[in-house]
MDTraj code that builds the backbone (N, CA, C; nanometers):
import mdtraj as md
import numpy as np

residues = "MET ALA ARG GLN SER ILE SER LEU THR GLU GLN ASN ASP LEU TRP LEU ARG ASN HIS VAL GLU ASN ILE GLY ASP TYR ALA ASN LYS SER GLU LEU VAL ASN ASP LEU ILE ARG ARG ALA ARG ARG ALA GLU ALA ILE ASN SER LYS LEU ALA ASN ALA GLU LYS SER GLY PHE SER ALA GLN SER ALA ASP GLN MET LEU VAL GLU PHE LYS ALA SER ILE LYS".split()
xyz = np.array([
    [-3.3373, 0.7743, 1.1947],
    [-3.3046, 0.7903, 1.0515],
    [-3.4107, 0.8023, 0.9646],
    [-3.4351, 0.9015, 0.8779],
    [-3.5344, 0.9194, 0.7888],
    [-3.5351, 0.8067, 0.6827],
    [-3.6549, 0.7736, 0.6524],
    [-3.6583, 0.6579, 0.5355],
    [-3.7187, 0.7306, 0.4152],
    [-3.6584, 0.6961, 0.2987],
    [-3.6890, 0.7890, 0.1786],
    [-3.7079, 0.6807, 0.0600],
    [-3.7962, 0.6981, -0.0389],
    [-3.8143, 0.6207, -0.1420],
    [-3.7751, 0.7252, -0.2539],
    [-3.6898, 0.6572, -0.3293],
    [-3.6442, 0.7369, -0.4573],
    [-3.6645, 0.6508, -0.5824],
    [-3.6680, 0.7228, -0.7000],
    [-3.6640, 0.6555, -0.8347],
    [-3.5346, 0.7019, -0.9066],
    [-3.4786, 0.5790, -0.9644],
    [-3.3490, 0.5903, -1.0233],
    [-3.3598, 0.5574, -1.1729],
    [-3.2946, 0.6277, -1.2456],
    [-3.2945, 0.5680, -1.3831],
    [-3.2207, 0.4344, -1.3805],
    [-3.2406, 0.3470, -1.5019],
    [-3.1908, 0.2171, -1.4770],
    [-3.0248, 0.2227, -1.4934],
    [-2.9696, 0.3286, -1.5541],
    [-2.8314, 0.3655, -1.5592],
    [-2.7698, 0.3764, -1.4108],
    [-2.8332, 0.4502, -1.3432],
    [-2.7943, 0.5045, -1.2100],
    [-2.8185, 0.3698, -1.0924],
    [-2.9133, 0.3126, -1.1269],
    [-2.9308, 0.1936, -1.0399],
    [-2.8409, 0.0821, -1.0631],
    [-2.7994, 0.0459, -1.1973],
    [-2.6966, -0.0389, -1.2477],
    [-2.5706, 0.0161, -1.1810],
    [-2.5333, 0.1193, -1.1778],
    [-2.4120, 0.1834, -1.1259],
    [-2.3988, 0.1583, -0.9851],
    [-2.5013, 0.2036, -0.9069],
    [-2.5185, 0.1907, -0.7698],
    [-2.4886, 0.0323, -0.7356],
    [-2.5760, -0.0664, -0.7949],
    [-2.5698, -0.1920, -0.7705],
    [-2.4250, -0.2771, -0.7853],
    [-2.3653, -0.2140, -0.9145],
    [-2.2339, -0.2519, -0.9592],
    [-2.1287, -0.2041, -0.8571],
    [-2.1523, -0.0981, -0.7977],
    [-2.0603, -0.0252, -0.6925],
    [-2.0416, -0.1027, -0.5668],
    [-2.1862, -0.1258, -0.5112],
    [-2.1896, -0.2020, -0.3942],
    [-2.1330, -0.3515, -0.4146],
    [-2.1739, -0.4315, -0.5127],
    [-2.1521, -0.5501, -0.5304],
    [-2.0181, -0.5882, -0.5620],
    [-1.9516, -0.4992, -0.6386],
    [-1.8072, -0.5288, -0.7037],
    [-1.7092, -0.4477, -0.6334],
    [-1.7257, -0.3214, -0.5894],
    [-1.6169, -0.2477, -0.5254],
    [-1.6125, -0.2884, -0.3839],
    [-1.7267, -0.2978, -0.3179],
    [-1.7284, -0.3443, -0.1949],
    [-1.7050, -0.2545, -0.0809],
    [-1.6971, -0.1214, -0.0865],
    [-1.6918, -0.0289, -0.0048],
    [-1.8103, -0.0102, 0.0953],
    [-1.9107, -0.0426, 0.0318],
    [-2.0559, -0.0106, 0.1039],
    [-2.1201, -0.1480, 0.1070],
    [-2.2055, -0.1593, 0.2224],
    [-2.2866, -0.2721, 0.2307],
    [-2.4171, -0.2942, 0.1659],
    [-2.4586, -0.1540, 0.1200],
    [-2.5869, -0.1493, 0.0579],
    [-2.5891, -0.0226, -0.0322],
    [-2.7200, -0.0023, -0.1142],
    [-2.7157, 0.1148, -0.1966],
    [-2.7328, 0.2433, -0.0966],
    [-2.8123, 0.2191, 0.0094],
    [-2.8240, 0.3452, 0.1139],
    [-2.7073, 0.3819, 0.1516],
    [-2.6220, 0.3134, 0.2048],
    [-2.4732, 0.3481, 0.2520],
    [-2.4147, 0.4358, 0.1352],
    [-2.4259, 0.3978, 0.0319],
    [-2.3436, 0.4457, -0.0933],
    [-2.4173, 0.6076, -0.1311],
    [-2.5633, 0.6177, -0.1220],
    [-2.6224, 0.7239, -0.1436],
    [-2.5938, 0.8313, -0.0365],
    [-2.6075, 0.7884, 0.0707],
    [-2.5632, 0.8801, 0.2007],
    [-2.4356, 0.9243, 0.1773],
    [-2.3267, 0.8547, 0.1453],
    [-2.1911, 0.8923, 0.1280],
    [-2.1799, 1.0040, 0.0026],
    [-2.2475, 0.9612, -0.1057],
    [-2.2550, 1.0633, -0.2169],
    [-2.3145, 1.1825, -0.1722],
    [-2.4178, 1.1924, -0.0829],
    [-2.4732, 1.3179, -0.0588],
    [-2.3681, 1.4035, 0.0528],
    [-2.3066, 1.3233, 0.1400],
    [-2.2232, 1.3777, 0.2270],
    [-2.1078, 1.4473, 0.1451],
    [-2.0655, 1.3888, 0.0467],
    [-1.9434, 1.4426, -0.0384],
    [-2.0014, 1.5494, -0.1121],
    [-2.1206, 1.5538, -0.1593],
    [-2.1840, 1.6781, -0.2278],
    [-2.1849, 1.7905, -0.1339],
    [-2.2407, 1.7529, -0.0077],
    [-2.2461, 1.8598, 0.0900],
    [-2.0987, 1.9400, 0.1256],
    [-2.0141, 1.8508, 0.1444],
    [-1.8813, 1.8970, 0.1684],
    [-1.8340, 1.9776, 0.0574],
    [-1.8651, 1.9436, -0.0805],
    [-1.8045, 2.0090, -0.1896],
    [-1.8985, 2.1470, -0.2028],
    [-2.0161, 2.1581, -0.1429],
    [-2.0719, 2.2641, -0.1580],
    [-2.0236, 2.3807, -0.0363],
    [-1.9960, 2.3216, 0.0516],
    [-1.9334, 2.4048, 0.1776],
    [-1.7918, 2.4724, 0.1332],
    [-1.7201, 2.3672, 0.0641],
    [-1.5832, 2.4158, 0.0075],
    [-1.6009, 2.5326, -0.1050],
    [-1.6949, 2.5151, -0.1808],
    [-1.7182, 2.6019, -0.3019],
    [-1.7763, 2.7323, -0.2363],
    [-1.8510, 2.7250, -0.1434],
    [-1.8968, 2.8559, -0.0631],
    [-1.7998, 2.9390, 0.0063],
    [-1.7196, 2.8718, 0.0663],
    [-1.5828, 2.9154, 0.1281],
    [-1.5044, 2.9907, 0.0354],
    [-1.4859, 2.9065, -0.0814],
    [-1.4090, 2.9794, -0.1944],
    [-1.4657, 3.1101, -0.2443],
    [-1.6025, 3.1070, -0.2766],
    [-1.6658, 3.2088, -0.3396],
    [-1.6622, 3.3169, -0.2515],
    [-1.6866, 3.2954, -0.1194],
    [-1.6784, 3.4138, -0.0019],
    [-1.5443, 3.4835, -0.0048],
    [-1.4418, 3.3880, -0.0119],
    [-1.3016, 3.4250, -0.0083],
    [-1.2646, 3.5177, -0.1102],
    [-1.3120, 3.4692, -0.2536],
    [-1.2803, 3.5387, -0.3688],
    [-1.3590, 3.6692, -0.3575],
    [-1.4734, 3.6779, -0.3029],
    [-1.5490, 3.8136, -0.3024],
    [-1.4873, 3.9230, -0.2024],
    [-1.4419, 3.8705, -0.0917],
    [-1.3829, 3.9457, 0.0104],
    [-1.2700, 4.0396, -0.0273],
    [-1.1985, 3.9723, -0.1359],
    [-1.0824, 4.0501, -0.1706],
    [-0.9691, 4.0598, -0.0587],
    [-0.9945, 3.9705, 0.0396],
    [-0.9090, 3.9717, 0.1687],
    [-0.7752, 3.9129, 0.1356],
    [-0.7508, 3.7913, 0.0474],
    [-0.6772, 3.7066, 0.0258],
    [-0.6097, 3.7328, -0.1194],
    [-0.4791, 3.7004, -0.1132],
    [-0.4303, 3.7152, -0.2566],
    [-0.4017, 3.5834, -0.3212],
    [-0.4343, 3.4962, -0.2476],
    [-0.4367, 3.3568, -0.3025],
    [-0.5333, 3.3354, -0.4014],
    [-0.4876, 3.2368, -0.5149],
    [-0.6075, 3.2055, -0.6093],
    [-0.6907, 3.1148, -0.5549],
    [-0.8032, 3.0744, -0.6155],
    [-0.9026, 2.9927, -0.5759],
    [-0.8235, 2.8341, -0.5599],
    [-0.7408, 2.8099, -0.6621],
    [-0.6879, 2.6759, -0.6404],
    [-0.5867, 2.6651, -0.5211],
    [-0.5133, 2.7903, -0.4802],
    [-0.4261, 2.7602, -0.3733],
    [-0.5123, 2.7611, -0.2395],
    [-0.6161, 2.8275, -0.2386],
    [-0.7137, 2.8297, -0.1175],
    [-0.7730, 2.6741, -0.1151],
    [-0.8007, 2.6239, -0.2383],
    [-0.8666, 2.4795, -0.2242],
    [-0.7569, 2.3699, -0.1696],
    [-0.6337, 2.3893, -0.2119],
    [-0.5234, 2.3209, -0.1607],
    [-0.5065, 2.3176, 0.0004],
    [-0.5011, 2.4677, 0.0290],
    [-0.4841, 2.4805, 0.1662],
    [-0.6044, 2.4440, 0.2529],
    [-0.7334, 2.4463, 0.2064],
    [-0.8569, 2.4063, 0.2871],
    [-0.8459, 2.2332, 0.2817],
    [-0.8134, 2.1869, 0.1784],
    [-0.8100, 2.0479, 0.1882],
    [-0.6932, 1.9782, 0.2704],
    [-0.5797, 2.0555, 0.2913],
    [-0.4837, 2.0216, 0.3897],
    [-0.5221, 2.0266, 0.5254],
    [-0.6188, 2.1330, 0.5531],
    [-0.6459, 2.1677, 0.6831],
    [-0.7730, 2.0571, 0.7371],
    [-0.8260, 1.9963, 0.6402],
    [-0.9273, 1.9073, 0.6998],
    [-0.8625, 1.7539, 0.6995],
    [-0.7625, 1.7448, 0.6925],
    [-0.6977, 1.5992, 0.6768],
    [-0.6521, 1.5617, 0.8224],
])
top = md.Topology()
chain = top.add_chain()
for i, resn in enumerate(residues, 1):
    res = top.add_residue(resn, chain, resSeq=i)
    for name in ("N", "CA", "C"):
        top.add_atom(name, md.element.get_by_symbol(name[0]), res)
traj = md.Trajectory(xyz[None], top)
């Protein structure tokens, strides 16, 4: 696994620490940051697919309808 050093604003560091210490979903800030990046990458993939579908003109579905269908298919 790659090791990375990042600088955070005080507010972002406080949010990360609070989330790790009080929410308890993550053991440390690294786990939380990696999950946030995974979620951002997934959102980019979804947005890209939606944009491509809208440009193709192939579907009569709206962007919202496609998003609902896509989310249902990944569950």
